Steps between C-alpha positions, in 0.01 A plus 500: 500500500319625182549284201346651184312280250668646193845498335686811400584438147767683307223701321352608831846583644583721196180677528553560879855629423368736236233632741776552768719684246214735406413556861875589580502737206172676609616525861833652392346752254366829613174545301360849423197588700320610195555160316381317816177709515447441121540115542276501808234685312536268196471197715184627670345573152584150380380332817173702499444430114568114517312453825190653360559329166479170665162603651370568153573868434537570132712808542821532304821572682510843366140566629606370851792735503273797410247404779778481756646827402159659552452332830846632618425846377165530673618331812761788543229763456248359745 
């Protein structure tokens, strides 16, 4: 039998309950497709920006967004 080496404190329990509440809300909510696409796009931009920033890129977030817009535009053409 698995015996974890940690204790679920009240603080951890409250955080887990809050996560479950949010999860239930999101599962019950019908999200608009347009909003989902916007959030996916924003997440991709942020992920790209911060992962390259860690590697030493000096681009601002606005510059990163502009580059990704151009990449998407030209990828549709070619």
